N, C-alpha and C positions, 0 to 999 in steps of 0.2 A: 738742516739748519741747526745751528747750535744755539746756544744759551744767548742773550742779550747782555752787551758789554756792561760794566757798572751796574749791575742789577742790583746791588746791597745798596746803592744812593736811596731809592725809592720805598726800601723796605725800612721803616722808622722804628720797628719795636722787633724783637727777639723773635716773638711769635709769628710776626710776618715773615723773617726769613728762615724761621725752620719750616712754616709753611711752603714756601719756595722750594726749597730743597727735599720736602717730599714729596711734593706733587710733580717735580721735574727729573729728579733722581741724582742731580748731578752731585757729583760726588760718593757716589753710594757705593759700600765696599762691602756688602752681604747682601743676599737674595732667600726669600722665603719663600717653599710651595705650601701655600695653605689649603687647606682642607682638602675633600675627596670629590673623586670623577663623581658626573661631571663639572662639577662646580668649581673645580680647583684653580686657584691663581696664584701666579706669581708675583710678589711684593718686594719693593725694595726698602734698604734700609741704611743707615750710618753707625756703624759699633758707637762711636764715641756720646752719638744722643742716645742712643738705646742704654750702652751700661750706663751712665750718667742718670738714670732715670730707674732702673732696676738691678739688685743684686742679681737675677737669674741672668739675665742678660751679660752682666759683671763676668760673672763664671762662664758662661756659653764663648764670650770671646776673649778674654784677659785671662781663664784660670788657668790651671795646669789643665784642663782636661779639654782645650779650646777646640769648636767647631772648625775640620779643616776642610768641610766638603763646602761645593759652590754653591749649593743649591739646600737650605736647609729645610727639612720636613717636618712640618706640624699640619699634624691629619687632625688632631681633636677640635680645632678650632674653623669656626665657620669665617670666608675671608670677609664678608661685612667687619663681622664685630672684631677680626685681627686690624682692618682699616680704621676703625673706630681708635684701637687703641693705639696705633700709630701715632693720629692723630693728636690723641690728648698728649702724648709724648712728645710730640715737635710744636704744640703752639697752646697745650694748656687749658683747650676748651673742648667740651665733648658734646654731641648732640645725640640724645635718647632720643631715637623716636618712635620704638615701639616697644611694650612690656617684651617682646622676644627677643629683642637684641639687647635691650637690659640684661636680660637672665643670661644670655652667651657671654655680654661684655665682661660680666661680674665674673665668670668662673675665669674669664682672661686672664683681668685682673689679677685674680688671686693668684694664679697661676706663674705670673711674673712678678708677683709680690708687689704691687701696686697699691697700697690700702685706701688712698685719699680715692683712687677713682673707683673700688670698691664701694667705699662710702655715698659717693654720687649715683651708684646703680642702686645699691640699696635703697636711699632717699625718692630716687622715681620710682621704682617699685612701691614705697609705700605710698606713695602719692598715688598712683595707677589701680591699688586696690578696689575691686570690687567682685559683686559675688562669682561672676563667671571667669574670675583669675584666680579667687582666692586660695584654692587647693593647690594649681599648680606653681602657684609662689611659695605656697606651704612646701611643696616636695624639693621645689629647688633652693629653698632657706634652710631646709633639712638636711639635704645634699653637702651644701657648703657649708654649714655648722654658724649659720646666722641666726641666733635665738632671740631677738628682738624684731626681726621680721616674723619668726615662726609664730610669736605671740601675735603680732596686728593679725596676721592670716587667721587664724584659730578665734579671734576674738568676731572677725566677721563671719565666719563658718559658724559660730556658736550663735552670734546674734541676727543669722540672715539667714538660716539654716534650710526654710521651705527652697528659698531662692537659689540656693546652691547646689540643691537636690534636684532641683527641676531644669537646671541648666544643660543643655545638651554635652557639655565638656564634663558632666559629671560621670560619663561613662569609661572615660577614659584614665578618671584617676588611678592612682595606687591600690593595691587592695590595703598596705598597710598606712594609708591615709583613711582610707573607709573606717577601718577598726580604731581608728585614734578617735575619730569624730565620734563612731556609735558608743566611745567609752566614757565620754562627757556627759556629766549629772545635770547641766543645762545645755539645752536647746531650743532654737525657736521653732518648735513644732508643735501640731495641734496633737497628735496622736502616734503611737508607734507605727501606725501604718503606713505612714508616710516615709521610715528609716527601711520597713519592709519593703516599698516599691521599690526603693530608690535601689537597695540590695537586687531585689529580681531585675530589674534593668542594666545594673552594671555585670550580675552574672551572665546575661544571654549576651550580651555585649563582647565578653570576655570567651565565651563560647566561641563565638563568631571571629574573634582574632585566633582562636588557636584551632579553627576548623574541627570544634566541636559540634554535636547537636545541641542547639540551645531549647530546644523542645523535650528534652531526658534529662528526668531529676537528676541521676548520677551522676551526669556530665556537671550539670549547674552545681551540684554540690562539690565537686571537684577542685572548683576553682574559687570559692568564696571561703575556703579556712573557716574559721569559727566565730564567722560576722553572724550567725544564728542565733548564738550564747550571749551577745550584746542585747538583742531586741526583746524589750521587757514584753512580753506577750500578757500577761496578767494583768495589766494595765488595761488591758480593752474590755468593752465588753462580750457578751458572748453575739449580737448581732453584730457589732461590727467583726468580729473574729469569723462569723460562718459566713459571712456575705461577702467577705474579701481574700482575707488575707489566708482562710483556712483551705482555700480553692487552689492556691499557688499551685505550681510544680515544682516549689523550692519544698515541700513540707511532703511527705510520705503520707500514706492514711492514717498509717496508726499515731505519727508524729499529729496529725490534724486533728486527729479523735481526743488523745490523752490531753494535749493544750486546751480543747475543747470543754471538756470534763472540768480542769483545773480552772478556767474561766469563768466558770458558769456556778462552781461552790470550791468556797475554801477549805471546805474539808472531803474532797475527792480522794478517794481511796486509790484513785488512778494515777502514779506520780508524774510529775511531767517529765518529757521524753531525758533521756543522760543528757550533760552539759547546757542545756538550757536553761534560761534565766528564771530566778524564783525568787525575784525582785517586783514588789507590787507598786511601787514609788514610781509618780507619775515623773517624769524629768520637767525642772523648773525653768519657767523663762529665763532667758539670759540676765543676768545683773551684773554688776561690778564686781570681780574676784572677790574672796575674802582675802586675799595678801595685800590686794590694793585698797580696799577699807584699813588695813591694819597700818600699813603704810601712812594713809593719811593720817589716821589718829595719831600716831606717833608725831610727824609733824607738826600737828597742832599741840600736840602736848610741851614737844620742846622745843619748838619753835620758838616759845617766849624766852627759853632760858639759855639760847646760844649767844646773845648778847648779853649774858649776866655774868660775872664775876665766879667764878665755882665757890670760892672759900663763901660769897654769898649764898647760893643755892643749897650746900650742904647747911648754912646755918638757917635756914627757914623754919619758921615753928611746925613741929609736926602737925598742926591742929589745921594748916591749911591745905584747901583742896582748889582744884582744877578742874572747870565745866570745859571739855573741848569740843561740843556741839559736835560730834564728830559725823552728823547725819546731817547736819543744816548747812544751808547754803549761804547762810551769814558769816559765818568763820570767823565769830568774833573768839579774840582770845582775851581770857581774865582771869586772873585767880580772885578766889571769893570763897568767904566760909562754907561748909557744908551745907548749914541750913537755907543758904539762899541760892542752892544748886540742884537743877533737877536731875541731872546726868553726872555725876561727877568722880573724880579720882582723887585720894589722899595722897599727900606731898608723899606720906611714909612709906605707899604703895610704891611712888615713884622710885625714892629713894632705895626702897628693897630689890626692886629690879635692876635699878644700876649697881647695885652691891654686888647680885649675880653673877654681874659682868666683868668688870675689870674696876680699879680702884681710881677715885677721881684722881685730874690730872690739874696741872697747874696754869696752862695754855686754854686758851677757849676752843681752837683749832680742834681739840680734843674731845669735845662735848658731841660724841658721834656715839650714841647709845640706841640699842633695840630692845623694845620691851622685852621681848622673847630672850634673856641671856643674852644682853646685848654685850657687843665687842670694843673697847676703847683703842684707839692707837697708844702702842707701848713700843720698848727698844726692843730691836730685832735680836733674835737668837740664831745663831746656825750649829746644827745638829750636822757635824763633819764628820762622814764615816771615816774611818781608820781603814786603810787597803794595806791587803798581805802581798805576796808576791804580785810584781806589775809583769804586764805585757804589753806589746802593742798590735792593735788590730787596726786593717787598714779599710777605710771607708773608699769603698767605690763609687758611691753615688748617694744612697741614702740610706741613715744606720739606725733603727730603731730600737729602741730601750724603755722597759719600765722597769718599775718594782713596787711592790705592795708595802704597807705600813701601818702600822698601828699605834697609839701612844695612850697613856696613861692618867694623861689630863687633856681637859677641854683646851685647845688652842688654834688659832689664826693663821693659817699658812698664808702666804704669802710671797714664795717664788723656791726656786730651788738653784742648787749651786752644779755645775759641769766642768769638767776637766777642756782646756782648750789641747790643740794638737802637740805632739811632740813636737819638741825644739828643734831639731838638727833635721827630722824627717819632713815637718813643716818648712822649714826653709828651702830645703831641697827641692817639694815639690810644688810652693809655689811661688818661688823665685823670689825670695823676699830676704834681703839682707838682714834686715834688725828683728826679723820673726815676727812679725805683725799679718794680719792678714784679716777677712773680712768672714764671721762668722754668721751663719742663717741656720739659725732653729724653729724648732716650735715645740712647745710644750704643753700638755694638760695634768687636771687632774680628776681623776674618776672616784665616782662611789665603789661601793662592792658589786652592786647592781650591773655597773659599766657606763652608768649614765654620767655625762660630762658635767663636772662643775663650774669649772672656771678654765681657761686657756691663751696662750699668745704666741703669735710670731714675731720671733725677737731677730734682729740683726744688727750686729757690734764689729766695730773694728776691735780684735782679741789678737794678745799678744803670746805666744807658742808657751807651752810649759807652765802655763797658770788654772786658776778658776774665774770661769765667767758667772755673774750672776742672772737670771733669767727673774724677772716678777711678771706674776701673771695679771691679766684684767683686771682682775677684783680678786681682794683676799678672799679666803673659804672659813668660816668655821668648821674646825674637824671636833667631831665628837670621842670622847675617850672610849677605848676598848671597841672602837669601829674599824673595819679595816677598808683602806683607803688605796688606789693605785695612782702613782705619777710616772710620767712617760714624757720622754724628748725625742726629737725626732732631728738628727744631725745632717743637713742639707750640702754641706761641704767635703768634697772629695779630701781625703788625708788620713793620716795616722794617728788615732788615737789611744791613749793608755786604758788598758783596761785590767782585772784583776778581782780577786773576791775580797769583799768588805766586810765588814764587822756587821753580824746582822743585828746585835743587841748595842745600843749605845743609850747613854744617860745625858742629856745636855740640861747645864744649870738644876733644875729638878724635875725636866721630864724626859722620862723613861719611854723610848724609841724601841718599837720591833720592827723590821726589815723580813721581806720574805715569806711576809703568813698567810695562811688562808690560800695559797695558791704553790703549785709546785713546776710551774711553767719558769718562773724567775731563772735567769741564767746568769752566766758571770759576765755579761753585759751590762747587768744592773748597777756593777760597780761606775760605770759613766753617769750616773745620777749620785754626784758625791756629798751631797748635804743638801737639809730639809733647810729656808728660812721664814721662820715664824715669830708670832709675839704671843705672848699669854699674860695671864695675871697669877702671880706668885704667892 
């Protein structure tokens, strides 16, 4: 039986018509085979609907390397998550019925570059966080680079540590998660015995998963990495250690004896076992992190000045002081004389901190100050790298490039510039008469240890043979003479210009050195054509 005649008349909204097309499959022109056997399903879709929602689907159906197969395989996504993704695309609605679905859908939304759906998923995960889900949510957030969710998860773990450790799900966490938790100075535990017991439980479960003997010390130790080095045995009493921890299969007899001697006497001539912690300090109960207190403190100090004319701020008497009452609940903001203040900061101290950052601005919008070496908005500078002999590089799928750099002044990096595709080749491959196409990019900034400082997913309409500027999600304060790495991933197939770039550049009065501290930078680092920054001269 075919679809009813004039079905459109009864559908008053686009979402209603979209849902009808999705559910009926009418006019569908693409099919996906989703998931793995035996749960695999075939789902139908409409190329235009999908392409107008996702640049990935656009490239899949209308790009130079468009899918030609009748069935498009999607093996890495569960059918339920892909169905929910389609429902969102067709109706703008999403029903997140479970924590598991939200995680799976968030992965799917990131894969197909649907940032608003990613946001909906992370909001749901935040609202559904509890001790029994915190570790799994943390691992998910870490895998898919969601720093805000990671922080929220760690906050729950640190404030409800005992509950987290006692959950059955604890035995299934990743080793890296266990080590991250044990490295925290503030945990809600009564003693290190809880951490040790949690390690033992986890080790036995891991041995079972790997078909190892959970009653063998060597097997147990082989799966826990350096977890024992994170446990502060010296905070235990001799009785606590002897009656429980000291009898564990996780410790050899020699290790247990050495720990007991050191627990019993700080002057023991028997050293602690190699690589074991010698930290005698108890972990503090969790409280508001110091950075949060500093931010709160900063807001109370500078909040009053946000509506003030900058010229009035700079002309205030040096004797003026400010009582931020940083730890009170009243939140009173007032200027007063030093003799009336119980906890005050002089105006001169504030001015000095401001001047350590950048000069004052004539715009109230630019009164954005950090107490520690504050940064102020200013003019943008472009350290454009000169290129020598140029060649062309074919990106057949994903092109990853990066370069290390250092500067001789403190600056604030706000983005990078990269070249677009070569003009004639771009027109040929993407079928564009005017040389325009959709560029799909990912960029990040790392410190010398490889920790990500900022990043961005970037999609824009680009013109072949030009430069495109990528702005990071947030500016990053770069310290002089330290090494950083900026990386860009190109996700659009086509030809890009590469070549050797000048490794030493001066922009305004800032001296840049590229390719420092790492010999793995290659000719592709020339794809990162310039660093966009601001600074105080």
